[in-house]
N, C-alpha and C positions, 0 to 999 in steps of 0.2 A: 569346816576343815579340821581334821584330826591333828593332834600334836605331832604324830609321825610325819604326816604330809608337810606340815609347817617346817619341821627340821630338814626334811629332804629338800624343800625349796630353798631354805637358807644355805645349806651346804652346796647345792647346785649353783646358787647365785654367787657364793664366795669363790667357787672353783672357776666359774666363767670370768668373774671380776679379776681374779689373779692372773688368768691367762691373758686377758685383754690388757691389763696394766703392764704386765711383763713385756708383751709385744710392743706396746706403745713406747715403753722406756727404751727398748732396743732400737726402735725404728724412727722415733720422732724427737727425741731429746738431743740437745747439742753435745751433751756429755755422755756419749754412748760408751758402753763397756768395750774395751778393745777386743778384737777378734783373735783370741789366742786359745790355747788348750784349756785354761781355767774357765773362760767364758763359755766355751763349747761344752765343757763338763757340766757347768751350772745349768745351761739350757737343756741338756740331755736329762739331768736329774729332775728338773722342773717338769718336763714333758712326761717323764716316767711316773712321777708322783701324781700328776694330773690324770694320767690314764688309769692309775690304780684307783683313784677316787671315783672316776666315772664308771669303771668296771664294777666296783663294789655297789654303786648305786643302781646301775643299769646292766645287770649281767647279760652277756651276749655271746653266743656261739656262732662262729662263722659257718654259714651253711655250706654243705658239700653238694655241688651240682654235677650229676652224672651225665646229663644230656646236654649237648651243645646245640644251640639254635641253628637250623640250616639256613642257607642264604636265601631261600625262597619263602621264608616265613618271618613275620615281624613280632613274634612273642618276645618278651623279656626272658632272660635265662631262668629266672625264678618261676615264671609262668609255665615255661616249657617242661618243667620237671614232672608235671602231672601226667605226661604222656609216657612215662616210664612203663614198659610192659605193653604199650600199644605201638609205639614207633619202633620199627625194625631197624636196628643199628647194624653197622658193618661188624662182622665177627670173623668167622672162619669160612673157608670154601666148603660148602656141604656136598659138592660133587654132582655128577650127572644124575645119580640116583634120586637126589632131592627134586630135580625137575620132573622126574617120572611120576612122582606121587601127587602131582598137582593137575587140576583141570583149570584151563585158562578161558575166561569169559570176557568178551569185549566187542569192539567195533572193527573197523578196517585195520587199525594198527595191530590188534591182536590177531585178526584174520591173516594178515601178512606173515605173522610168525609161524602159522600152521601150514604154509604153502611149501616150505622147503625143509628137508631133513637137516639142513645146516643150522636151523633154529629150533622150532618146536614141532616139526612135521610129524614126528613119530609119537608125539604126545597128544593128549586130548585137548583140542581147541574148539570152543563153542562160540563162534563169532561171525559177524558179517559186516560189510561196509555200510556206513550210513546210520547205524543203529545208535540209540541213546538210551538213557535210563527210562525214558518215556515209552519205548516200544520194544525193547530188547527181548523181554521174556516171551512175547507172543508172535514173533516174526516167523512166517512160514513161506514166504515167496521164493526163497532160494535155500539150498542146503546150508545149514549153519554149523554143522558138525564136520570137522575135517576128515573124519573116518567113515562117513556115510553120505549117500546121495538122497536119503529119505528126507521128505519135507516135514519133519517134526519141528515144533517150536523149540527154542533154546531151553525153556523151562521143562519141556518134556525130556529133552536130552539130559539135562542136569539131574532130573529125578531118576532117570535110568542109570546114569553113571554113578550117582550117589557118592561123590568124591570125598576122600578124607580131607582134602584141602582145596579151596577154590580161590583163585586170584581174579578179582574183578577190576577191569580198567575201562570205565565208561565216563563220558562227560564231554569229550572233545567235540561231539556233534551238537551239543546244546549250549556250551559255554558262551558262544557268541550271540545266541538267540535269546536266552532267558536271563533274568536276573539271577544272581547266585542264590538268593534266598528261595526263590521259586524252584530253581533247579535242584537244590538240595532237598526240598520237600518231595519232589518227584523221585529222587534217589532213595529217600527213606521209604516211600511207598513200595518201590521195587524190592528193596531189601526185606521188607515185611513178608513179601511173597516168597522170596528165596529162603529165608529162615524157616518159614512154615513148611516148605517143601524139603528142606535139608537141615533138620534140627541138630544133627550130629556132625555137621561139616564145619571145619575151621575156615573162616573167611578172612582174606586179606584184601583190603581196598588199596588200589594202586593210584598214585597221583598222576594226573594227566600231564603230558609234556607241553611246554610253551610253544608259541608259534614264531615264525621268522619275523625279523624286524620289518620286513616289507609288508607283512600282513597286519601290522599294528595300525589302528585308526584312533580317532578321538573317542569313539564309542566303545572300541574294543582294544584292550591293552593286556599285556602279559601280567600286569599287576592283578587284573581280574582273574586270570588263571591261577596266580599264586593264592589269592583270597579264596578261590573255590577249593583249592587243595587243602587250605587250612580248615575249611568247613568240613571237608571229607575226613580229615584227621579227627576233628571234634566228634563227628558222627561215629567213626570207628571206636573212639574212646568211650562214648556213651553206650554203644552197643556191645562192648566187650570183644571187638574185632581187632585186627591188626592193620597197620598202615605202612605201605612201602613207598618211600619218597624218591621214585625214579626221576622225577622232574628235575631235582637238584643236580643230577649227574650230567644233564645235557644242556644246561643253560650256559650262556656266555656271561661275560662280566657285567653286561647291561640287563640281564634277565631274559634275553631273547633265546630262541632255539639256536643252538650253536651250528654254524654251517658244516662242521665236521660230522654232524649226526643226522642232518635233515635231508630229505629228498628235494627235488627241484621246486615242488609246490610250496615248500616252507611249512608243511604240517605233517606229512607222512614221514616215515623213518627210512633212512638209508641203511644199507647192510651193516654199517658200523654201529648204528644205533640198535639194531636187532641183536647183534652179537653182544653188545654191552648190556642189553636188558637181561639176556639169559645169564650172563656172568653176575649181574647185579642181584638177581634173584638168588643165585647160589651163595653169594657172599653176604647176604642180608637175610639169613634164614629165620624161621620162627624159632625162638629159643626153646 
């Protein structure tokens, strides 16, 4: 041990000893100092001196945290900061024009958004019910593009549309079936093909929404949904994509799908949820 380290240990020990003995004197002796302005000043000066010694020995700058951890994720505040630039935060309302520049990919939840002009009906939606990350790109049994009846696969439509921005919301049809680890592996394989087909497209991965409390079982919980969304966020971060945490906006205080936004089956979206999604996309734009 070097001389400097020995000195540091001695000073640290003396500082701790002083603090402990002062505390013991105030709290454990029968002849305590009276609680008056002089004693309070003495304690304040002692604490200030103590802090100066510790600051000199162990310089420390209080970190500035720009991101707050959302309610559906279990990161510490410090851990969550790595997603700066990946996690889309609420900022300004980018307006209707922002929605026009996006192609929306997904399952029945996204498909429903493309059925009415009240939501995304006039925009490009490439989706169909029952699809997951495991079969989305190659599906041809029904028309998957809301602007055409042609039986092209979603991957063919995406290539043809060649969007500037692509929002992907998939996972609801697999989260109750697969382990999250296996499910994310399938998601990654799908994204490999999407990126190869659309190398210049900006991609946003959208968190899947929770299920109603009545849908929760011992084997399937909304905690699993939350964990899946965290893994999607990690995947977006690793791939240089963006992540939109729409799930947080429709959860109740217990982490279940809020009745205010869900349809009668507890999984699909009510009109209130569809309207909220369009507004959420507008107010959480890509920076």
